[in-house]
BAGU-512761 format. One record per atom (N, C-alpha, C): x, y, z; residue in one letter; chain; atom name. Coordinates in pm, 1 decimal, padded with zeros to 6 digits, m for minus. Each point is the difference from the previous one (the first is absolute). Layout:
residues N
R        X        Y        Z mitor tiba keza
R        X        Y        Z     A    A   CA
...
***
This chain:
residues 51
R        X        Y        Z mitor tiba keza
R  04527.2  16549.6  02894.9     M    A    N
R  00012.4  00139.8  00032.6     M    A   CA
R  00012.8  00016.6  00151.1     M    A    C
R  00098.6 m00056.6  00055.2     I    A    N
R  00024.6  00010.0  00143.2     I    A   CA
R  00049.0  00140.1  00033.3     I    A    C
R m00060.3  00059.2  00103.8     G    A    N
R  00041.3  00132.1  00045.0     G    A   CA
R m00057.7  00115.6 m00079.9     G    A    C
R m00083.3 m00028.9 m00096.5     K    A    N
R m00058.1  00105.9 m00082.2     K    A   CA
R m00151.5 m00001.1  00017.5     K    A    C
R m00055.6  00113.2  00038.9     I    A    N
R m00144.1  00011.5  00018.2     I    A   CA
R m00060.3  00061.3 m00126.0     I    A    C
R m00096.1 m00068.4 m00055.1     V    A    N
R m00066.8  00047.4 m00121.2     V    A   CA
R m00145.9  00025.8  00035.2     V    A    C
R m00046.4  00120.8 m00028.4     H    A    N
R m00139.2  00035.3  00025.7     H    A   CA
R m00074.3  00007.8 m00132.5     H    A    C
R m00107.8 m00074.4 m00010.0     H    A    N
R m00085.3  00003.8 m00118.4     H    A   CA
R m00131.7  00064.4  00041.2     H    A    C
R m00006.7  00131.3 m00011.4     I    A    N
R m00119.0  00071.8  00043.8     I    A   CA
R m00112.7 m00016.0 m00101.6     I    A    C
R  00030.9  00014.1 m00126.2     L    A    N
R m00101.1 m00008.3 m00104.2     L    A   CA
R  00007.0 m00136.9 m00066.3     L    A    C
R m00051.5 m00100.4  00066.9     K    A    N
R  00015.3 m00137.0 m00046.9     K    A   CA
R m00077.4 m00030.5 m00126.9     K    A    C
R m00118.5  00053.8 m00014.8     S    A    N
R m00082.1 m00039.3 m00114.3     S    A   CA
R m00008.9  00107.8 m00107.9     S    A    C
R  00083.1  00102.2  00006.1     I    A    N
R  00000.9  00104.7 m00101.3     I    A   CA
R  00094.8 m00041.4 m00112.0     I    A    C
R m00051.7 m00005.5 m00120.1     D    A    N
R  00082.0 m00036.4 m00115.3     D    A   CA
R  00104.8  00109.3 m00023.5     D    A    C
R  00125.1 m00035.2 m00024.0     P    A    N
R  00104.4  00100.5 m00020.2     P    A   CA
R m00019.5  00087.2 m00123.6     P    A    C
R m00091.1 m00038.7 m00088.4     I    A    N
R m00025.1  00081.6 m00118.9     I    A   CA
R m00085.0  00123.9  00033.3     I    A    C
R m00064.3  00002.1  00116.3     V    A    N
R m00081.1  00114.8  00041.3     V    A   CA
R  00091.6  00119.5  00023.3     V    A    C
R m00033.2  00111.5 m00064.5     A    A    N
R  00081.7  00120.6  00011.9     A    A   CA
R m00002.8  00052.3  00144.2     A    A    C
R  00114.0  00044.5  00052.8     P    A    N
R  00004.8  00048.3  00138.4     P    A   CA
R m00095.4  00115.2  00027.6     P    A    C
R m00025.8  00084.1 m00098.7     G    A    N
R m00091.4  00111.6  00019.4     G    A   CA
R m00144.9 m00042.3  00016.2     G    A    C
R m00032.7 m00122.4 m00037.9     L    A    N
R m00136.4 m00049.1  00010.7     L    A   CA
R m00034.8 m00042.5  00142.2     L    A    C
R  00097.3 m00042.0  00077.7     L    A    N
R m00027.1 m00049.7  00135.2     L    A   CA
R m00062.5  00104.6  00092.0     L    A    C
R  00051.3  00125.4  00006.2     P    A    N
R m00066.8  00100.2  00084.4     P    A   CA
R m00141.8  00031.3 m00047.7     P    A    C
R m00021.3 m00003.9 m00131.3     L    A    N
R m00133.7  00022.4 m00053.7     L    A   CA
R m00095.6 m00108.9  00047.7     L    A    C
R  00043.5 m00123.1 m00007.9     L    A    N
R m00083.8 m00110.6  00046.7     L    A   CA
R m00027.7  00010.3  00149.4     L    A    C
R  00100.6  00041.8  00076.5     A    A    N
R m00016.6  00012.8  00144.6     A    A   CA
R m00098.3  00110.8  00036.0     A    A    C
R m00009.0  00103.2 m00084.2     S    A    N
R m00087.5  00112.5  00030.8     S    A   CA
R m00143.5 m00020.6 m00047.0     S    A    C
R m00026.0 m00107.2 m00072.7     M    A    N
R m00134.3 m00022.4 m00052.8     M    A   CA
R m00096.8 m00038.9  00111.0     M    A    C
R m00123.8  00045.9 m00015.1     G    A    N
R m00105.4 m00035.4  00094.5     G    A   CA
R m00083.3 m00116.0 m00052.6     G    A    C
R m00100.6 m00038.4  00076.0     H    A    N
R m00083.1 m00114.6 m00037.9     H    A   CA
R m00083.4  00026.1 m00123.9     H    A    C
R m00036.2  00124.9 m00026.1     S    A    N
R m00085.5  00028.5 m00115.5     S    A   CA
R  00079.7  00043.1 m00122.7     S    A    C
R  00132.7  00004.0  00009.8     D    A    N
R  00083.5  00039.8 m00113.5     D    A   CA
R  00014.8 m00115.7 m00098.4     D    A    C
R  00017.0  00034.5 m00126.1     D    A    N
R  00018.1 m00099.3 m00105.8     D    A   CA
R  00139.2  00013.3 m00058.5     D    A    C
R  00058.9 m00111.6 m00035.5     L    A    N
R  00129.3 m00002.8 m00067.0     L    A   CA
R m00022.3 m00062.3 m00137.3     L    A    C
R  00044.2  00068.9 m00103.4     M    A    N
R m00017.3 m00050.7 m00135.2     M    A   CA
R  00136.8 m00026.8 m00060.8     M    A    C
R  00021.9 m00120.5 m00043.5     A    A    N
R  00124.3 m00035.9 m00068.2     A    A   CA
R m00028.7  00000.4 m00150.0     A    A    C
R  00066.5  00089.6 m00071.0     V    A    N
R m00026.8  00015.9 m00142.9     V    A   CA
R  00129.8 m00008.9 m00079.0     V    A    C
R m00014.1 m00021.6 m00127.3     D    A    N
R  00113.2 m00006.2 m00090.5     D    A   CA
R  00010.9  00135.0 m00071.0     D    A    C
R  00107.1  00071.9  00022.1     A    A    N
R  00017.8  00132.8 m00058.9     A    A   CA
R  00012.0 m00007.1 m00152.0     A    A    C
R  00032.2 m00115.1 m00054.3     N    A    N
R  00017.5 m00014.1 m00144.5     N    A   CA
R m00125.5 m00050.2 m00070.7     N    A    C
R m00108.2 m00020.1  00075.1     H    A    N
R m00124.3 m00049.6 m00059.3     H    A   CA
R m00068.1  00113.0 m00077.3     H    A    C
R m00043.1 m00024.5 m00122.4     P    A    N
R m00062.7  00105.4 m00080.5     P    A   CA
R m00144.6  00025.8  00042.7     P    A    C
R m00018.7  00075.7  00106.0     A    A    N
R m00133.2  00025.8  00055.4     A    A   CA
R m00087.5  00078.2 m00096.8     A    A    C
R  00059.4  00085.8 m00080.9     T    A    N
R m00081.2  00077.7 m00093.4     T    A   CA
R m00069.6 m00090.7 m00101.4     T    A    C
R  00064.0 m00106.8 m00039.2     R    A    N
R m00062.6 m00094.9 m00093.8     R    A   CA
R m00117.3 m00069.1  00067.0     R    A    C
R  00016.5 m00042.6  00125.3     D    A    N
R m00107.9 m00068.4  00070.7     D    A   CA
R m00114.9  00093.9  00031.8     D    A    C
R  00028.4  00124.6  00035.9     S    A    N
R m00106.8  00093.7  00034.2     S    A   CA
R m00082.2  00034.7 m00123.8     S    A    C
R  00063.2  00008.6 m00115.6     A    A    N
R m00073.4  00028.3 m00122.4     A    A   CA
R m00089.8 m00118.4 m00038.1     A    A    C
R  00045.7 m00119.3  00028.8     R    A    N
R m00076.2 m00118.8 m00035.4     R    A   CA
R m00122.0 m00016.3  00090.9     R    A    C
R  00011.7  00041.7  00128.3     S    A    N
R m00109.1 m00019.0  00094.6     S    A   CA
R m00097.2  00117.5  00001.5     S    A    C
R  00029.2  00106.3 m00071.5     A    A    N
R m00088.0  00118.9  00001.8     A    A   CA
R m00119.8 m00017.3 m00088.3     A    A    C
***
């Protein structure tokens, strides 16, 4: 790649991360929590079982 400058600003960010998530992560403070959940998980079944 002679003559072409390539900038890799986000070197360790997986490309599968949605672009809208990056500003959210940048705005988080030290006491904030991030929860990664599965939207298709049947939470109502689990909540009934643990009640």
